[in-house]
Structures are given as structure tokens and as C-alpha cells.
C-alpha positions as CSV (number, residue, x, y, z in Angstrom):
1,M,-39.5,28.8,15.6
2,I,-36.7,31.2,14.7
3,S,-34.1,28.7,15.9
4,K,-35.6,26.0,13.6
5,K,-35.4,28.4,10.6
6,I,-31.8,29.2,11.5
7,T,-31.0,25.5,11.7
8,K,-32.6,24.8,8.3
9,I,-30.6,27.7,6.8
10,C,-27.4,26.5,8.3
11,A,-28.1,23.0,7.1
12,G,-28.8,24.3,3.6
13,I,-25.6,26.3,3.5
14,S,-23.6,23.3,4.7
15,F,-25.2,21.1,2.0
16,I,-24.5,23.6,-0.7
17,S,-20.9,24.1,0.6
18,G,-20.4,20.4,0.6
19,I,-21.6,20.1,-3.0
20,I,-19.3,22.9,-4.1
21,I,-16.3,21.3,-2.4
22,L,-17.1,17.9,-3.9
23,L,-17.4,19.4,-7.4
24,S,-14.1,21.4,-7.0
25,V,-12.4,18.0,-6.4
26,V,-14.2,15.8,-8.9
27,Y,-14.6,18.2,-11.8
28,P,-10.9,18.9,-12.4
29,I,-10.1,15.1,-12.4
30,A,-13.0,14.4,-14.8
31,L,-12.0,17.3,-17.0
32,Y,-8.4,16.0,-17.2
33,E,-9.6,12.4,-17.9
34,A,-11.7,13.7,-20.8
35,K,-8.8,15.7,-22.2
36,S,-6.4,12.7,-21.7
37,K,-8.7,10.4,-23.7
38,R,-8.8,13.0,-26.5
39,E,-5.0,13.9,-26.6
40,Y,-3.5,10.5,-25.8
41,P,-5.9,8.0,-27.3
42,N,-3.3,5.5,-28.4
43,L,-0.2,6.4,-26.4
44,V,-0.7,4.2,-23.4
45,S,0.8,1.0,-24.8
46,P,-1.4,-2.2,-24.6
47,L,-0.4,-4.3,-21.6
48,S,0.4,-8.0,-21.9
49,K,-1.4,-10.5,-19.6
50,T,1.6,-10.6,-17.3
51,S,1.8,-6.8,-17.2
52,R,-1.9,-6.6,-16.3
53,I,-1.4,-9.0,-13.4
54,M,1.6,-6.9,-12.2
55,E,-0.5,-3.8,-12.5
56,N,-3.5,-5.3,-10.6
57,S,-1.1,-6.3,-7.8
58,Y,0.4,-2.8,-7.7
59,N,-3.1,-1.3,-7.5
60,L,-3.7,-3.1,-4.2
61,F,-1.2,-0.7,-2.5
62,E,-3.6,2.3,-2.3
63,E,-1.7,3.9,0.6
64,S,1.5,4.4,-1.4
65,D,3.3,7.6,-0.5
66,Y,3.7,9.5,-3.8
67,T,5.9,12.1,-2.2
68,K,8.6,9.4,-2.5
69,A,10.0,9.1,-6.1
70,S,10.7,5.4,-5.7
71,N,6.9,4.6,-5.6
72,W,6.2,6.0,-9.1
73,F,7.6,3.1,-11.1
74,P,7.5,0.3,-8.5
75,T,8.7,-2.5,-10.8
76,K,11.9,-0.7,-11.5
77,D,15.1,-1.7,-9.7
78,E,15.6,-0.3,-6.2
79,F,15.9,3.4,-6.0
80,S,19.3,4.4,-4.8
81,E,20.5,7.7,-3.4
82,A,24.2,7.8,-4.0
83,G,26.2,11.0,-4.5
84,I,23.4,13.7,-4.5
85,V,24.0,16.4,-7.1
86,S,21.6,19.2,-7.8
87,Y,20.9,21.7,-10.6
88,R,18.1,24.2,-11.6
89,I,15.4,24.2,-14.1
90,T,13.1,26.9,-15.5
91,I,9.9,26.4,-17.5
92,P,8.5,29.8,-18.6
93,R,5.0,28.6,-19.7
94,L,4.4,27.2,-16.2
95,G,5.9,30.0,-14.3
96,I,8.6,27.7,-12.9
97,E,11.8,29.5,-12.3
98,D,15.1,28.1,-10.9
99,A,13.4,25.0,-9.4
100,L,15.8,22.7,-7.6
101,V,16.4,19.2,-9.2
102,S,18.1,16.6,-7.0
103,I,19.8,13.8,-8.8
104,G,19.0,10.5,-7.0
105,G,17.0,12.2,-4.3
106,E,13.8,10.7,-2.9
107,D,11.6,13.4,-1.3
108,L,9.4,15.2,-3.8
109,A,8.2,17.6,-1.1
110,D,11.7,19.2,-1.1
111,S,12.6,19.3,-4.8
112,L,12.2,17.8,-8.3
113,I,14.0,14.5,-8.5
114,Q,16.1,13.2,-11.4
115,Y,16.0,9.4,-11.6
116,P,19.4,8.0,-10.7
117,G,21.3,6.4,-13.6
118,T,19.7,8.6,-16.2
119,S,22.0,11.0,-18.1
120,V,22.8,14.4,-16.8
121,P,21.6,17.5,-18.8
122,G,23.7,18.4,-21.9
123,E,24.9,14.8,-22.4
124,K,23.5,12.3,-24.9
125,G,20.7,10.3,-23.2
126,N,17.5,11.0,-21.3
127,S,17.4,13.0,-18.1
128,V,14.3,11.8,-16.3
129,I,12.8,14.3,-13.9
130,F,9.9,13.5,-11.5
131,G,7.7,16.3,-10.0
132,H,4.7,16.0,-7.7
133,S,1.2,17.2,-8.6
134,I,-2.1,18.0,-6.8
135,L,-5.4,19.5,-8.0
136,P,-4.5,22.3,-10.5
137,I,-6.6,24.9,-8.6
138,F,-3.9,24.6,-5.9
139,Y,-1.0,25.0,-8.3
140,E,2.0,26.9,-7.0
141,P,5.2,27.0,-9.1
142,D,7.2,27.5,-5.8
143,N,5.6,24.6,-4.0
144,Y,7.3,21.2,-4.8
145,L,4.1,19.3,-3.8
146,A,2.2,21.2,-6.5
147,I,4.9,22.1,-9.0
148,F,3.9,19.8,-11.9
149,S,0.1,20.1,-11.4
150,T,-0.2,21.9,-14.8
151,L,2.5,19.9,-16.7
152,D,-0.1,19.0,-19.3
153,K,-0.3,22.7,-20.3
154,L,3.1,22.3,-22.1
155,V,2.9,22.1,-25.9
156,D,5.4,21.3,-28.6
157,G,7.9,24.0,-29.1
158,D,7.8,25.3,-25.5
159,D,11.2,26.1,-24.0
160,I,12.8,24.6,-20.9
161,Y,16.0,25.9,-19.5
162,V,18.4,23.8,-17.4
163,Y,21.3,25.3,-15.4
164,Y,23.7,22.5,-14.9
165,D,27.4,22.8,-13.9
166,E,27.4,26.6,-14.6
167,I,26.1,26.0,-18.2
168,I,22.6,26.9,-19.5
169,Y,21.0,24.3,-21.7
170,R,17.9,25.1,-23.8
171,Y,15.4,22.3,-24.5
172,Q,12.2,22.3,-26.5
173,V,9.1,20.1,-26.0
174,V,8.7,17.6,-28.8
175,D,6.2,15.1,-27.4
176,K,3.6,14.4,-24.6
177,F,2.0,11.1,-23.7
178,E,0.8,8.9,-20.8
179,V,2.1,5.5,-19.5
180,R,1.2,3.1,-16.7
181,P,3.4,2.8,-13.6
182,I,4.7,-0.6,-14.9
183,Q,5.9,0.9,-18.2
184,V,9.5,1.7,-17.1
185,E,10.7,1.9,-20.7
186,V,10.2,5.7,-20.4
187,L,13.3,5.6,-18.2
188,R,15.5,4.2,-21.0
189,Q,18.3,6.2,-22.5
190,D,18.5,7.6,-26.1
191,E,21.8,7.9,-27.7
192,D,21.0,10.2,-30.7
193,S,20.7,13.4,-28.7
194,S,20.1,14.9,-25.2
195,Y,16.5,14.7,-23.9
196,L,14.5,15.7,-20.8
197,S,11.6,13.6,-19.7
198,L,9.4,15.5,-17.2
199,I,7.1,13.1,-15.4
200,T,4.2,13.5,-13.0
201,C,1.3,11.4,-11.7
202,T,-2.1,11.8,-13.4
203,P,-4.9,12.8,-13.2
204,P,-3.6,15.6,-10.9
205,G,-5.4,15.2,-7.5
206,H,-6.6,11.6,-8.2
207,P,-6.1,9.6,-5.0
208,S,-4.8,6.4,-6.7
209,K,-2.5,8.1,-9.2
210,P,-3.2,5.5,-12.0
211,K,-1.1,7.0,-14.8
212,R,2.1,8.9,-15.5
213,L,2.2,11.9,-17.8
214,V,5.5,12.2,-19.7
215,V,6.6,15.4,-21.4
216,R,9.6,14.9,-23.7
217,A,12.0,17.8,-24.6
218,K,15.0,17.8,-26.9
219,I,18.1,19.9,-26.6
220,I,18.5,22.8,-28.9
221,P,22.2,23.0,-30.0
222,V,23.9,26.4,-29.6
223,T,24.4,28.1,-32.9
224,A,27.7,29.8,-33.3
225,S,27.3,33.6,-33.8
226,K,28.4,35.1,-37.1
227,Q,31.6,37.1,-37.0
């Protein structure tokens, strides 16, 4: 009799634990989706018929390894890895300090990755930086698999510091939006100023990674001090 009661109690605890674990996974994703619909209602560009076919074909590959940067925008030209150069980035609001950025790298488990062919920090153009994300509850600014899990917390005016070639560059967030994986126009270069585009898969923790969050920051020119 006692053993049956113990079995029922254990079963009840297991059931409740299972529900709690399930909610801890589903709730953050649902919360992000609700926030995404509110904050980016019109920022995912409408897709043409051809684009939709390409996207549907892309969605068949559910086992894509998203620790590889080349899988993030699969319709882009082949991801090359020539002449690896690295630098550091600090994002105070997210608690990220001196994170490593590899130019043209591939493994997002080891560092942030700057997409090859995009401009280097401090020069006119668009430095595109990929960072991995998981469920926000597991966010760790020192863990590259979790480093961009709270990227959506950045707001206009937030500072980002880049340490490149022994020079410190200061950028400020100016925009935030979402795109589909086939919308590679976010990798294009801008000639009017120097920009950073920080990109991660969203919703954080979602198994199929259906969208990409883009946070755009613009360089703040150094003002000469008064004599």
C-alpha cells in the first residue's frame, strides 16, 4: 500500500516536473514571438512567389547546423574562410566584454563571426557580425553558443565598442528588425558611413530558427577636444 502511494507521488512529481520543463522551453519562445509581432510588424519584407518557393525548400533542411555561420543565409554565395583576422567587441547593456570576432570564420561555438567580404570596423560600409543564441534563461555573455540570446534587449542609442587594429570605435544602435534567411540584402554595404549589423537566429531557442534578428549600429565620429 505504501509502495503504491510512493509510486503515485513520484509519478505526480515527474508529471509536474515535465510540465515545468516544457513551459520553460515553450514560454520564452512564445513570449518572443508576441514581442516580435508588436515591435517588427512591417519589417519582414513581403516575399515574392519565387522567394517563397526558395524559403519552403530551405525549410525542408530541419537538421541544419546553426553553429556554422554559412547556414544562416543559405542562398548567399559560398562562405569562404580566407585570411582569418580577429578583433574584439564590447556591448555594455548585454554584459558582453571583449568578445572575439573572427573575420571569415565559420564556427560560432568558438567566436562571433564577421561575414567575409563585409567592411572592417571604422571603414565606410557594413560590418556584419553573426552570433549564436539559445533560450534566454541560459544566457551567458562569455559563452559563444549563448552570446546573442538577449540581442533583442538592445535599444536605440545603446553603445557598442569595437577594438580593431589597436583603435577603439564607438557605435550606437539606430535600428532593429527581422528578416527571413533568404533576405541576404542585409549583408549589403552602405557607403555613407560605417555600420555594424549584429545578427542572430530568432526566436532564441526555436528548433527551426525561422527568422534573423538584425541590430544596426552607426559609428559615432570622434570629436576633437577643445584646446
